[in-house]
N, C-alpha and C positions, 0 to 999 in steps of 0.2 A: 537381321533383327536382334536386338540386344535382349537378353533374358533379365528378369528382375534380379536385383541383388539379394544374396542370402542375408538372413537376419543377423545383425551383429551380436556379439556376446553381451549378455546383460549382467550387470553386477547385482548380486543378491542384496535385497533390502535397499535398493537405490532410493535416494531422497529426491525431492524436486530438483529439476535441472538448474545448474548454476548459470549465471549471466554470461560467463565467458565460454568460448567453444570447448567442447569436450572431445578428446582424442579417442576414437573407437577403432576396433580392429575386426577384419573379416578375411575370409579366403576369397580370392578373386573368382568371380563367377565364370571366367573364361579359362584361366590357366591354373588356378588353385594356389597361387602365391599368396602368403599372408601379407595384407596391406593395411596401412593405417589411414584414417580419414578424419575429417572434422565434422562432428555432428551428423554422422551417417552419410557423408558425401565422399565418394572414393574415386581414385584414378590409379590404375596399375601401370607402373613404369616398365614392367616386364613385357606385357602384350598390348598395352594401349587401351584396355577396357576401361570404361567410365560409367558409373551408374547415373541414372536420371536425377537431376538436381531436386526434383519433387520428392524423392525417396528419403531426403534428409529428416532428421529427428525434430527439427523446428524450422520455422520460416527463416528465410534469409533476411539479414538486416536491410533496412531501407537505404537507398543511395543518399549520399550527402550532397548538399548543394555547394559547389565551389570548393577550392582548397584554401586552407588558411595558410598564409605565408608569413615567414619571419620578417624581421626588420629589413628594410631595403638597404642594399650595399652601395647605393649611389650617393 
């Protein structure tokens, strides 16, 4: 069973969240290694620990329909 992720460091006087992902840092819940994540979603390359995606700071973006392709090379 995975334990809940420790709370990330908060910046004092933080303003409303920007539209682009924010890089955040915490100590790994399993091995203690400092790791970086995007919007509160983390994965430790040292021990393999991953926090639950629902623990992020904001909802994940919606999936896009289809890929846009460049001009055809034919």
